[in-house]
Structures are given as structure tokens and as C-alpha cells.
PDB file of N, CA, C and O in Angstrom:
ATOM      1  N   MET A   1       0.847  -1.288  -0.015  1.00  0.00           N
ATOM      2  CA  MET A   1      -0.282   0.049  -0.009  1.00  0.00           C
ATOM      3  C   MET A   1       0.563   1.291   0.134  1.00  0.00           C
ATOM      4  O   MET A   1       0.946   1.742   1.214  1.00  0.00           O
ATOM      5  N   ALA A   2       0.816   1.797  -1.044  1.00  0.00           N
ATOM      6  CA  ALA A   2       1.804   3.177  -1.563  1.00  0.00           C
ATOM      7  C   ALA A   2       1.419   4.310  -0.385  1.00  0.00           C
ATOM      8  O   ALA A   2       2.125   5.254  -0.030  1.00  0.00           O
ATOM      9  N   SER A   3       0.205   3.972   0.072  1.00  0.00           N
ATOM     10  CA  SER A   3      -0.612   5.228   1.152  1.00  0.00           C
ATOM     11  C   SER A   3       0.550   5.109   2.219  1.00  0.00           C
ATOM     12  O   SER A   3       1.259   6.095   2.415  1.00  0.00           O
ATOM     13  N   LEU A   4       0.773   3.905   2.933  1.00  0.00           N
ATOM     14  CA  LEU A   4       1.730   3.585   4.442  1.00  0.00           C
ATOM     15  C   LEU A   4       3.005   3.857   3.845  1.00  0.00           C
ATOM     16  O   LEU A   4       3.942   3.324   4.440  1.00  0.00           O
ATOM     17  N   CYS A   5       3.356   4.663   2.652  1.00  0.00           N
ATOM     18  CA  CYS A   5       5.047   4.908   2.404  1.00  0.00           C
ATOM     19  C   CYS A   5       5.661   6.004   3.332  1.00  0.00           C
ATOM     20  O   CYS A   5       6.838   6.217   3.620  1.00  0.00           O
ATOM     21  N   GLU A   6       4.804   6.474   3.618  1.00  0.00           N
ATOM     22  CA  GLU A   6       5.045   7.732   4.560  1.00  0.00           C
ATOM     23  C   GLU A   6       4.796   7.799   6.327  1.00  0.00           C
ATOM     24  O   GLU A   6       3.695   7.543   6.815  1.00  0.00           O
ATOM     25  N   GLY A   7       5.514   8.027   6.826  1.00  0.00           N
ATOM     26  CA  GLY A   7       4.925   8.391   8.425  1.00  0.00           C
ATOM     27  C   GLY A   7       5.516   7.062   9.249  1.00  0.00           C
ATOM     28  O   GLY A   7       5.187   7.077  10.436  1.00  0.00           O
ATOM     29  N   TYR A   8       6.252   6.022   8.883  1.00  0.00           N
ATOM     30  CA  TYR A   8       6.276   4.930   9.674  1.00  0.00           C
ATOM     31  C   TYR A   8       8.048   4.589   9.640  1.00  0.00           C
ATOM     32  O   TYR A   8       8.456   3.481   9.987  1.00  0.00           O
ATOM     33  N   ASP A   9       8.815   5.473   9.270  1.00  0.00           N
ATOM     34  CA  ASP A   9      10.196   5.338   9.116  1.00  0.00           C
ATOM     35  C   ASP A   9      10.543   5.404  10.630  1.00  0.00           C
ATOM     36  O   ASP A   9       9.899   5.717  11.632  1.00  0.00           O
ATOM     37  N   ASP A  10      11.802   4.990  10.405  1.00  0.00           N
ATOM     38  CA  ASP A  10      12.587   4.934  11.832  1.00  0.00           C
ATOM     39  C   ASP A  10      14.084   5.365  11.419  1.00  0.00           C
ATOM     40  O   ASP A  10      14.426   6.027  10.439  1.00  0.00           O
ATOM     41  N   ASP A  11      14.978   4.738  12.562  1.00  0.00           N
ATOM     42  CA  ASP A  11      16.283   4.645  12.091  1.00  0.00           C
ATOM     43  C   ASP A  11      16.814   4.234  11.411  1.00  0.00           C
ATOM     44  O   ASP A  11      17.835   4.764  10.972  1.00  0.00           O
ATOM     45  N   ASP A  12      16.307   2.958  10.965  1.00  0.00           N
ATOM     46  CA  ASP A  12      17.196   1.655  10.427  1.00  0.00           C
ATOM     47  C   ASP A  12      15.987   1.175   9.644  1.00  0.00           C
ATOM     48  O   ASP A  12      15.871  -0.043   9.503  1.00  0.00           O
ATOM     49  N   PHE A  13      14.820   2.199   8.973  1.00  0.00           N
ATOM     50  CA  PHE A  13      13.626   1.701   7.865  1.00  0.00           C
ATOM     51  C   PHE A  13      13.733   3.184   7.593  1.00  0.00           C
ATOM     52  O   PHE A  13      13.746   4.118   8.394  1.00  0.00           O
ATOM     53  N   ILE A  14      13.830   3.178   5.883  1.00  0.00           N
ATOM     54  CA  ILE A  14      13.168   4.066   5.476  1.00  0.00           C
ATOM     55  C   ILE A  14      12.410   3.566   4.180  1.00  0.00           C
ATOM     56  O   ILE A  14      12.942   2.941   3.262  1.00  0.00           O
ATOM     57  N   ALA A  15      11.380   3.857   4.237  1.00  0.00           N
ATOM     58  CA  ALA A  15      10.164   3.265   2.905  1.00  0.00           C
ATOM     59  C   ALA A  15      10.636   4.191   1.683  1.00  0.00           C
ATOM     60  O   ALA A  15      10.759   3.513   0.663  1.00  0.00           O
ATOM     61  N   SER A  16      10.878   5.283   1.532  1.00  0.00           N
ATOM     62  CA  SER A  16      11.484   5.524   0.623  1.00  0.00           C
ATOM     63  C   SER A  16      12.444   5.192  -0.279  1.00  0.00           C
ATOM     64  O   SER A  16      12.577   5.686  -1.399  1.00  0.00           O
ATOM     65  N   GLN A  17      13.083   4.381   0.204  1.00  0.00           N
ATOM     66  CA  GLN A  17      14.864   4.288  -0.291  1.00  0.00           C
ATOM     67  C   GLN A  17      14.884   2.566   0.148  1.00  0.00           C
ATOM     68  O   GLN A  17      15.878   2.056  -0.368  1.00  0.00           O
ATOM     69  N   MET A  18      14.006   1.468   1.012  1.00  0.00           N
ATOM     70  CA  MET A  18      13.936   0.059   1.186  1.00  0.00           C
ATOM     71  C   MET A  18      12.898  -0.363   0.579  1.00  0.00           C
ATOM     72  O   MET A  18      12.945  -1.592   0.531  1.00  0.00           O
ATOM     73  N   CYS A  19      11.593   0.224  -0.117  1.00  0.00           N
ATOM     74  CA  CYS A  19      10.520  -0.199  -0.167  1.00  0.00           C
ATOM     75  C   CYS A  19      10.291  -0.360  -2.067  1.00  0.00           C
ATOM     76  O   CYS A  19      10.533   0.743  -2.557  1.00  0.00           O
ATOM     77  N   CYS A  20       9.935  -1.332  -3.098  1.00  0.00           N
ATOM     78  CA  CYS A  20       9.963  -1.136  -4.424  1.00  0.00           C
ATOM     79  C   CYS A  20       8.893  -0.289  -4.355  1.00  0.00           C
ATOM     80  O   CYS A  20       8.984   0.811  -4.900  1.00  0.00           O
ATOM     81  N   ASN A  21       7.654  -0.686  -3.643  1.00  0.00           N
ATOM     82  CA  ASN A  21       6.262   0.193  -3.632  1.00  0.00           C
ATOM     83  C   ASN A  21       6.190   1.436  -3.453  1.00  0.00           C
ATOM     84  O   ASN A  21       5.461   2.160  -4.132  1.00  0.00           O
ATOM     85  N   CYS A  22       7.010   1.882  -2.425  1.00  0.00           N
ATOM     86  CA  CYS A  22       7.207   3.255  -2.320  1.00  0.00           C
ATOM     87  C   CYS A  22       8.479   3.922  -3.117  1.00  0.00           C
ATOM     88  O   CYS A  22       9.026   4.922  -2.653  1.00  0.00           O
ATOM     89  N   GLY A  23       8.931   3.301  -4.369  1.00  0.00           N
ATOM     90  CA  GLY A  23       9.873   3.770  -5.252  1.00  0.00           C
ATOM     91  C   GLY A  23      11.421   3.814  -4.677  1.00  0.00           C
ATOM     92  O   GLY A  23      12.408   4.507  -4.922  1.00  0.00           O
ATOM     93  N   GLY A  24      11.178   2.907  -3.939  1.00  0.00           N
ATOM     94  CA  GLY A  24      12.793   2.401  -3.606  1.00  0.00           C
ATOM     95  C   GLY A  24      13.074   1.315  -3.648  1.00  0.00           C
ATOM     96  O   GLY A  24      12.482   0.649  -4.497  1.00  0.00           O
ATOM     97  N   GLY A  25      14.131   0.593  -2.740  1.00  0.00           N
ATOM     98  CA  GLY A  25      14.481  -0.820  -3.245  1.00  0.00           C
ATOM     99  C   GLY A  25      15.532  -1.049  -4.265  1.00  0.00           C
ATOM    100  O   GLY A  25      16.323  -0.120  -4.433  1.00  0.00           O
ATOM    101  N   ILE A  26      15.658  -1.959  -4.869  1.00  0.00           N
ATOM    102  CA  ILE A  26      16.391  -2.076  -6.169  1.00  0.00           C
ATOM    103  C   ILE A  26      15.562  -2.681  -7.186  1.00  0.00           C
ATOM    104  O   ILE A  26      15.187  -3.851  -7.119  1.00  0.00           O
ATOM    105  N   GLY A  27      15.259  -1.852  -8.172  1.00  0.00           N
ATOM    106  CA  GLY A  27      14.578  -2.029  -9.446  1.00  0.00           C
ATOM    107  C   GLY A  27      14.879  -2.396 -10.898  1.00  0.00           C
ATOM    108  O   GLY A  27      16.012  -2.868 -10.992  1.00  0.00           O
ATOM    109  N   GLY A  28      14.331  -2.339 -11.871  1.00  0.00           N
ATOM    110  CA  GLY A  28      14.607  -2.149 -13.019  1.00  0.00           C
ATOM    111  C   GLY A  28      13.645  -2.200 -13.963  1.00  0.00           C
ATOM    112  O   GLY A  28      13.029  -1.162 -14.206  1.00  0.00           O
ATOM    113  N   THR A  29      13.338  -3.386 -14.659  1.00  0.00           N
ATOM    114  CA  THR A  29      12.178  -2.997 -15.756  1.00  0.00           C
ATOM    115  C   THR A  29      11.341  -3.923 -15.348  1.00  0.00           C
ATOM    116  O   THR A  29      11.559  -4.752 -14.464  1.00  0.00           O
ATOM    117  N   GLU A  30      10.183  -3.773 -16.107  1.00  0.00           N
ATOM    118  CA  GLU A  30       8.915  -4.189 -15.651  1.00  0.00           C
ATOM    119  C   GLU A  30       8.866  -5.681 -16.541  1.00  0.00           C
ATOM    120  O   GLU A  30       9.573  -5.935 -17.516  1.00  0.00           O
ATOM    121  N   ASP A  31       7.912  -6.513 -15.973  1.00  0.00           N
ATOM    122  CA  ASP A  31       8.074  -7.807 -17.233  1.00  0.00           C
ATOM    123  C   ASP A  31       6.499  -7.575 -17.502  1.00  0.00           C
ATOM    124  O   ASP A  31       5.756  -6.704 -17.051  1.00  0.00           O
ATOM    125  N   SER A  32       6.221  -8.699 -18.434  1.00  0.00           N
ATOM    126  CA  SER A  32       4.777  -8.757 -19.390  1.00  0.00           C
ATOM    127  C   SER A  32       3.568  -8.419 -18.592  1.00  0.00           C
ATOM    128  O   SER A  32       2.551  -8.297 -19.274  1.00  0.00           O
ATOM    129  N   GLN A  33       3.410  -8.206 -17.082  1.00  0.00           N
ATOM    130  CA  GLN A  33       2.091  -7.918 -16.223  1.00  0.00           C
ATOM    131  C   GLN A  33       2.728  -6.611 -15.777  1.00  0.00           C
ATOM    132  O   GLN A  33       1.930  -6.364 -14.872  1.00  0.00           O
ATOM    133  N   GLY A  34       3.407  -5.803 -15.756  1.00  0.00           N
ATOM    134  CA  GLY A  34       4.104  -4.705 -15.009  1.00  0.00           C
ATOM    135  C   GLY A  34       4.301  -4.789 -14.165  1.00  0.00           C
ATOM    136  O   GLY A  34       4.198  -3.698 -13.604  1.00  0.00           O
ATOM    137  N   TYR A  35       4.745  -5.952 -13.195  1.00  0.00           N
ATOM    138  CA  TYR A  35       5.726  -6.049 -12.359  1.00  0.00           C
ATOM    139  C   TYR A  35       7.214  -5.721 -12.384  1.00  0.00           C
ATOM    140  O   TYR A  35       7.873  -5.817 -13.420  1.00  0.00           O
ATOM    141  N   ASP A  36       7.730  -5.329 -11.213  1.00  0.00           N
ATOM    142  CA  ASP A  36       9.413  -5.292 -11.667  1.00  0.00           C
ATOM    143  C   ASP A  36       9.816  -6.473 -11.473  1.00  0.00           C
ATOM    144  O   ASP A  36       9.643  -7.080 -10.416  1.00  0.00           O
ATOM    145  N   GLU A  37      10.568  -7.056 -12.765  1.00  0.00           N
ATOM    146  CA  GLU A  37      11.252  -8.039 -12.383  1.00  0.00           C
ATOM    147  C   GLU A  37      12.468  -8.236 -11.462  1.00  0.00           C
ATOM    148  O   GLU A  37      12.832  -9.266 -10.893  1.00  0.00           O
ATOM    149  N   ASP A  38      12.967  -7.105 -11.449  1.00  0.00           N
ATOM    150  CA  ASP A  38      14.153  -6.791 -10.860  1.00  0.00           C
ATOM    151  C   ASP A  38      14.280  -6.379  -9.472  1.00  0.00           C
ATOM    152  O   ASP A  38      15.355  -5.836  -9.215  1.00  0.00           O
ATOM    153  N   CYS A  39      13.222  -6.532  -8.240  1.00  0.00           N
ATOM    154  CA  CYS A  39      12.399  -6.174  -7.690  1.00  0.00           C
ATOM    155  C   CYS A  39      13.262  -7.054  -6.362  1.00  0.00           C
ATOM    156  O   CYS A  39      13.393  -8.262  -6.557  1.00  0.00           O
ATOM    157  N   GLU A  40      13.742  -6.577  -5.271  1.00  0.00           N
ATOM    158  CA  GLU A  40      14.595  -7.096  -4.593  1.00  0.00           C
ATOM    159  C   GLU A  40      13.881  -6.992  -3.126  1.00  0.00           C
ATOM    160  O   GLU A  40      13.262  -5.990  -2.770  1.00  0.00           O
ATOM    161  N   ASP A  41      14.025  -8.001  -2.433  1.00  0.00           N
ATOM    162  CA  ASP A  41      13.173  -7.900  -1.282  1.00  0.00           C
ATOM    163  C   ASP A  41      14.147  -7.192  -0.011  1.00  0.00           C
ATOM    164  O   ASP A  41      15.272  -7.580   0.306  1.00  0.00           O
ATOM    165  N   THR A  42      13.462  -6.171   0.545  1.00  0.00           N
ATOM    166  CA  THR A  42      14.350  -5.157   1.796  1.00  0.00           C
ATOM    167  C   THR A  42      14.389  -5.487   2.678  1.00  0.00           C
ATOM    168  O   THR A  42      15.026  -4.674   3.347  1.00  0.00           O
ATOM    169  N   HIS A  43      14.005  -6.476   3.385  1.00  0.00           N
ATOM    170  CA  HIS A  43      13.458  -6.965   4.831  1.00  0.00           C
ATOM    171  C   HIS A  43      14.575  -7.393   5.381  1.00  0.00           C
ATOM    172  O   HIS A  43      14.254  -7.867   6.471  1.00  0.00           O
ATOM    173  N   GLY A  44      16.191  -7.525   5.157  1.00  0.00           N
ATOM    174  CA  GLY A  44      17.456  -7.586   5.575  1.00  0.00           C
ATOM    175  C   GLY A  44      17.207  -8.615   6.724  1.00  0.00           C
ATOM    176  O   GLY A  44      16.829  -9.721   6.337  1.00  0.00           O
ATOM    177  N   ASP A  45      17.318  -8.484   7.749  1.00  0.00           N
ATOM    178  CA  ASP A  45      16.920  -9.217   8.759  1.00  0.00           C
ATOM    179  C   ASP A  45      16.132  -9.524   9.450  1.00  0.00           C
ATOM    180  O   ASP A  45      16.083 -10.612  10.024  1.00  0.00           O
ATOM    181  N   PHE A  46      15.256  -8.525   9.553  1.00  0.00           N
ATOM    182  CA  PHE A  46      13.698  -8.665   9.855  1.00  0.00           C
ATOM    183  C   PHE A  46      12.901  -9.944   9.282  1.00  0.00           C
ATOM    184  O   PHE A  46      12.986 -10.321   8.113  1.00  0.00           O
ATOM    185  N   VAL A  47      12.140 -10.533  10.245  1.00  0.00           N
ATOM    186  CA  VAL A  47      11.180 -11.443  10.121  1.00  0.00           C
ATOM    187  C   VAL A  47      10.002 -11.123  10.837  1.00  0.00           C
ATOM    188  O   VAL A  47      10.005 -10.398  11.832  1.00  0.00           O
ATOM    189  N   ASP A  48       8.829 -11.737  10.271  1.00  0.00           N
ATOM    190  CA  ASP A  48       7.266 -11.815  10.819  1.00  0.00           C
ATOM    191  C   ASP A  48       6.933 -12.124  11.956  1.00  0.00           C
ATOM    192  O   ASP A  48       7.967 -12.024  12.616  1.00  0.00           O
ATOM    193  N   SER A  49       6.100 -12.452  12.625  1.00  0.00           N
ATOM    194  CA  SER A  49       6.108 -12.749  13.944  1.00  0.00           C
ATOM    195  C   SER A  49       5.900 -14.272  14.169  1.00  0.00           C
ATOM    196  O   SER A  49       5.521 -14.761  15.233  1.00  0.00           O
ATOM    197  N   TYR A  50       6.225 -15.033  12.913  1.00  0.00           N
ATOM    198  CA  TYR A  50       6.671 -16.333  13.065  1.00  0.00           C
ATOM    199  C   TYR A  50       8.067 -16.480  12.607  1.00  0.00           C
ATOM    200  O   TYR A  50       8.439 -17.625  12.353  1.00  0.00           O
ATOM    201  N   GLY A  51       8.761 -15.666  12.486  1.00  0.00           N
ATOM    202  CA  GLY A  51      10.114 -15.867  11.966  1.00  0.00           C
ATOM    203  C   GLY A  51      10.467 -15.791  10.917  1.00  0.00           C
ATOM    204  O   GLY A  51      11.658 -15.661  10.634  1.00  0.00           O
ATOM    205  N   ASP A  52       9.120 -15.880   9.692  1.00  0.00           N
ATOM    206  CA  ASP A  52       9.427 -15.878   8.415  1.00  0.00           C
ATOM    207  C   ASP A  52       9.762 -14.650   7.918  1.00  0.00           C
ATOM    208  O   ASP A  52       9.390 -13.552   8.335  1.00  0.00           O
ATOM    209  N   GLY A  53      10.918 -15.049   6.455  1.00  0.00           N
ATOM    210  CA  GLY A  53      11.078 -13.910   6.119  1.00  0.00           C
ATOM    211  C   GLY A  53      10.405 -13.769   4.525  1.00  0.00           C
ATOM    212  O   GLY A  53       9.721 -14.621   3.957  1.00  0.00           O
ATOM    213  N   CYS A  54      10.740 -12.689   4.102  1.00  0.00           N
ATOM    214  CA  CYS A  54      10.155 -12.440   2.411  1.00  0.00           C
ATOM    215  C   CYS A  54      10.091 -13.747   1.698  1.00  0.00           C
ATOM    216  O   CYS A  54       9.115 -14.071   1.021  1.00  0.00           O
ATOM    217  N   ASP A  55      10.969 -14.369   1.833  1.00  0.00           N
ATOM    218  CA  ASP A  55      10.787 -15.780   1.225  1.00  0.00           C
ATOM    219  C   ASP A  55       9.509 -16.978   1.036  1.00  0.00           C
ATOM    220  O   ASP A  55       9.197 -17.783   0.159  1.00  0.00           O
ATOM    221  N   TRP A  56       8.942 -16.555   2.498  1.00  0.00           N
ATOM    222  CA  TRP A  56       7.440 -17.325   2.586  1.00  0.00           C
ATOM    223  C   TRP A  56       6.626 -16.433   1.817  1.00  0.00           C
ATOM    224  O   TRP A  56       5.698 -17.005   1.245  1.00  0.00           O
ATOM    225  N   TYR A  57       6.687 -15.476   1.677  1.00  0.00           N
ATOM    226  CA  TYR A  57       5.578 -14.430   1.419  1.00  0.00           C
ATOM    227  C   TYR A  57       5.365 -14.897  -0.458  1.00  0.00           C
ATOM    228  O   TYR A  57       4.297 -14.890  -1.070  1.00  0.00           O
ATOM    229  N   ASP A  58       6.655 -15.241  -0.979  1.00  0.00           N
ATOM    230  CA  ASP A  58       6.694 -15.341  -2.168  1.00  0.00           C
ATOM    231  C   ASP A  58       5.698 -16.889  -2.745  1.00  0.00           C
ATOM    232  O   ASP A  58       5.160 -17.057  -3.840  1.00  0.00           O
ATOM    233  N   TYR A  59       5.734 -17.739  -1.662  1.00  0.00           N
ATOM    234  CA  TYR A  59       4.917 -18.854  -1.821  1.00  0.00           C
ATOM    235  C   TYR A  59       3.502 -18.572  -1.071  1.00  0.00           C
ATOM    236  O   TYR A  59       2.644 -19.406  -1.363  1.00  0.00           O
ATOM    237  N   ALA A  60       3.137 -17.679  -0.268  1.00  0.00           N
ATOM    238  CA  ALA A  60       2.065 -17.377   0.591  1.00  0.00           C
ATOM    239  C   ALA A  60       1.575 -15.695   0.332  1.00  0.00           C
ATOM    240  O   ALA A  60       1.373 -14.945   1.287  1.00  0.00           O
ATOM    241  N   PRO A  61       1.467 -15.378  -0.706  1.00  0.00           N
ATOM    242  CA  PRO A  61       1.057 -14.222  -0.652  1.00  0.00           C
ATOM    243  C   PRO A  61      -0.153 -13.587  -0.068  1.00  0.00           C
ATOM    244  O   PRO A  61      -0.212 -12.390   0.211  1.00  0.00           O
ATOM    245  N   GLN A  62      -1.340 -14.642   0.143  1.00  0.00           N
ATOM    246  CA  GLN A  62      -2.059 -14.507   0.746  1.00  0.00           C
ATOM    247  C   GLN A  62      -2.235 -14.019   2.116  1.00  0.00           C
ATOM    248  O   GLN A  62      -3.215 -13.495   2.644  1.00  0.00           O
ATOM    249  N   ASP A  63      -0.844 -14.360   2.671  1.00  0.00           N
ATOM    250  CA  ASP A  63      -0.531 -14.014   4.230  1.00  0.00           C
ATOM    251  C   ASP A  63      -0.106 -12.441   4.107  1.00  0.00           C
ATOM    252  O   ASP A  63      -0.075 -11.895   5.209  1.00  0.00           O
ATOM    253  N   CYS A  64       0.171 -11.737   3.194  1.00  0.00           N
ATOM    254  CA  CYS A  64       0.949 -10.433   3.124  1.00  0.00           C
ATOM    255  C   CYS A  64       0.177  -9.564   4.044  1.00  0.00           C
ATOM    256  O   CYS A  64      -0.953  -9.317   3.621  1.00  0.00           O
ATOM    257  N   GLY A  65       0.517  -8.966   5.332  1.00  0.00           N
ATOM    258  CA  GLY A  65       0.606  -8.198   5.877  1.00  0.00           C
ATOM    259  C   GLY A  65      -0.483  -8.644   7.475  1.00  0.00           C
ATOM    260  O   GLY A  65      -0.997  -7.826   8.238  1.00  0.00           O
ATOM    261  N   HIS A  66      -0.543  -9.965   7.554  1.00  0.00           N
ATOM    262  CA  HIS A  66      -1.175 -10.737   8.350  1.00  0.00           C
ATOM    263  C   HIS A  66      -0.030 -11.003   9.806  1.00  0.00           C
ATOM    264  O   HIS A  66      -0.450 -11.256  10.935  1.00  0.00           O
ATOM    265  N   TYR A  67       1.154 -10.901   9.513  1.00  0.00           N
ATOM    266  CA  TYR A  67       1.762 -11.150  10.655  1.00  0.00           C
ATOM    267  C   TYR A  67       3.014 -10.240  10.619  1.00  0.00           C
ATOM    268  O   TYR A  67       4.120 -10.616  11.008  1.00  0.00           O
ATOM    269  N   ASP A  68       2.800  -9.258  10.219  1.00  0.00           N
ATOM    270  CA  ASP A  68       3.645  -8.117  10.340  1.00  0.00           C
ATOM    271  C   ASP A  68       4.358  -7.614  11.704  1.00  0.00           C
ATOM    272  O   ASP A  68       3.557  -7.614  12.639  1.00  0.00           O
ATOM    273  N   THR A  69       5.744  -7.156  12.079  1.00  0.00           N
ATOM    274  CA  THR A  69       5.766  -6.608  13.273  1.00  0.00           C
ATOM    275  C   THR A  69       6.316  -5.335  13.086  1.00  0.00           C
ATOM    276  O   THR A  69       6.375  -4.891  11.939  1.00  0.00           O
ATOM    277  N   ASP A  70       6.800  -4.565  14.195  1.00  0.00           N
ATOM    278  CA  ASP A  70       7.015  -3.314  14.368  1.00  0.00           C
ATOM    279  C   ASP A  70       8.223  -2.857  13.243  1.00  0.00           C
ATOM    280  O   ASP A  70       8.433  -1.723  12.814  1.00  0.00           O
ATOM    281  N   ASP A  71       8.819  -3.906  12.970  1.00  0.00           N
ATOM    282  CA  ASP A  71      10.487  -3.842  11.757  1.00  0.00           C
ATOM    283  C   ASP A  71       9.986  -4.607  10.631  1.00  0.00           C
ATOM    284  O   ASP A  71      10.775  -4.480   9.694  1.00  0.00           O
ATOM    285  N   PHE A  72       9.069  -5.298  10.353  1.00  0.00           N
ATOM    286  CA  PHE A  72       8.974  -6.030   9.348  1.00  0.00           C
ATOM    287  C   PHE A  72       7.368  -5.864   8.583  1.00  0.00           C
ATOM    288  O   PHE A  72       6.339  -6.383   9.016  1.00  0.00           O
ATOM    289  N   HIS A  73       7.462  -5.156   7.568  1.00  0.00           N
ATOM    290  CA  HIS A  73       6.471  -5.106   6.844  1.00  0.00           C
ATOM    291  C   HIS A  73       6.246  -5.458   5.387  1.00  0.00           C
ATOM    292  O   HIS A  73       6.622  -4.792   4.423  1.00  0.00           O
ATOM    293  N   SER A  74       5.405  -6.898   5.360  1.00  0.00           N
ATOM    294  CA  SER A  74       5.671  -7.440   4.298  1.00  0.00           C
ATOM    295  C   SER A  74       5.063  -6.692   2.693  1.00  0.00           C
ATOM    296  O   SER A  74       5.397  -6.780   1.512  1.00  0.00           O
ATOM    297  N   ASN A  75       4.258  -6.130   3.289  1.00  0.00           N
ATOM    298  CA  ASN A  75       3.400  -5.301   1.960  1.00  0.00           C
ATOM    299  C   ASN A  75       4.567  -4.282   1.328  1.00  0.00           C
ATOM    300  O   ASN A  75       4.626  -3.926   0.151  1.00  0.00           O
ATOM    301  N   GLU A  76       5.373  -3.947   2.278  1.00  0.00           N
ATOM    302  CA  GLU A  76       6.353  -2.989   1.527  1.00  0.00           C
ATOM    303  C   GLU A  76       7.884  -3.325   1.494  1.00  0.00           C
ATOM    304  O   GLU A  76       8.777  -2.591   1.069  1.00  0.00           O
ATOM    305  N   MET A  77       8.015  -4.634   2.049  1.00  0.00           N
ATOM    306  CA  MET A  77       9.381  -4.921   1.863  1.00  0.00           C
ATOM    307  C   MET A  77       9.566  -6.133   1.279  1.00  0.00           C
ATOM    308  O   MET A  77      10.702  -6.605   1.240  1.00  0.00           O
ATOM    309  N   CYS A  78       8.377  -6.882   0.690  1.00  0.00           N
ATOM    310  CA  CYS A  78       8.537  -8.582  -0.229  1.00  0.00           C
ATOM    311  C   CYS A  78       7.953  -8.176  -1.507  1.00  0.00           C
ATOM    312  O   CYS A  78       6.828  -7.682  -1.591  1.00  0.00           O
ATOM    313  N   CYS A  79       8.719  -8.387  -2.487  1.00  0.00           N
ATOM    314  CA  CYS A  79       8.319  -8.659  -3.702  1.00  0.00           C
ATOM    315  C   CYS A  79       7.178  -9.393  -4.109  1.00  0.00           C
ATOM    316  O   CYS A  79       6.426  -9.034  -5.015  1.00  0.00           O
ATOM    317  N   GLY A  80       7.037 -10.551  -3.350  1.00  0.00           N
ATOM    318  CA  GLY A  80       6.093 -11.285  -3.233  1.00  0.00           C
ATOM    319  C   GLY A  80       4.932 -10.925  -2.790  1.00  0.00           C
ATOM    320  O   GLY A  80       3.968 -11.621  -3.109  1.00  0.00           O
ATOM    321  N   CYS A  81       4.759  -9.915  -2.063  1.00  0.00           N
ATOM    322  CA  CYS A  81       3.194  -9.059  -1.455  1.00  0.00           C
ATOM    323  C   CYS A  81       3.253  -8.088  -2.584  1.00  0.00           C
ATOM    324  O   CYS A  81       2.329  -8.295  -3.370  1.00  0.00           O
ATOM    325  N   ILE A  82       4.053  -7.064  -2.944  1.00  0.00           N
ATOM    326  CA  ILE A  82       3.954  -6.138  -3.951  1.00  0.00           C
ATOM    327  C   ILE A  82       3.457  -6.581  -5.404  1.00  0.00           C
ATOM    328  O   ILE A  82       2.713  -5.803  -6.000  1.00  0.00           O
ATOM    329  N   ARG A  83       3.857  -7.890  -6.059  1.00  0.00           N
ATOM    330  CA  ARG A  83       3.191  -8.248  -7.209  1.00  0.00           C
ATOM    331  C   ARG A  83       1.880  -8.751  -6.596  1.00  0.00           C
ATOM    332  O   ARG A  83       1.007  -8.756  -7.464  1.00  0.00           O
ATOM    333  N   PHE A  84       1.434  -9.177  -5.408  1.00  0.00           N
ATOM    334  CA  PHE A  84       0.072  -9.874  -5.145  1.00  0.00           C
ATOM    335  C   PHE A  84      -0.631  -8.961  -5.117  1.00  0.00           C
ATOM    336  O   PHE A  84      -1.777  -9.010  -5.564  1.00  0.00           O
ATOM    337  N   ALA A  85      -0.003  -7.694  -4.473  1.00  0.00           N
ATOM    338  CA  ALA A  85      -1.419  -6.433  -4.572  1.00  0.00           C
ATOM    339  C   ALA A  85      -1.622  -5.703  -5.773  1.00  0.00           C
ATOM    340  O   ALA A  85      -2.592  -5.001  -6.060  1.00  0.00           O
ATOM    341  N   GLY A  86      -0.695  -5.920  -6.383  1.00  0.00           N
ATOM    342  CA  GLY A  86      -0.732  -5.454  -8.352  1.00  0.00           C
ATOM    343  C   GLY A  86      -1.889  -5.911  -8.596  1.00  0.00           C
ATOM    344  O   GLY A  86      -2.354  -5.840  -9.733  1.00  0.00           O
TER     345      GLY A  86
END
């Protein structure tokens, strides 16, 4: 959700720099569906409340946003969620 790109940054998380959905991350060209095919997850060492990182959300995008923590925001950090929301 791009509407959440502002107001939640802290010392080690800046949405506009770290999240593809907010104009940051590491991106490149779009694939045939309009998704950034070079999108890279930006969660670093942060994980959700079950200990899963973005790799989980590639296989279970329906879980995006349900198990976030103060430091882990799947809809903003995980390419699987960004693609699922698109």
C-alpha cells in the first residue's frame, strides 16, 4: 500500500529507500504483467511474527500483512506481496 509509505520510518527503516512499492528498493524493468522483474526484497534480517522472511511470502502471498511486526512490513518489503497487491 503506497499510502503507508510515509509516517512509519525509523532509524533503520526508510520506506522511500527500501521498498519497491514506495519508489525505493532495487528495481529495474517491468515484466509483461507490469511488475518490477528486478525487485529485490528489502527486509534484511527482519522477520514476521512467525520468524519468516520475504521468501515465505513468495509462496503464500495471501498472508501478506497478517503477521507483520514493528520492524517487518511484508507489503512494503517483500516483492511477493508487492506483486500480489498489484
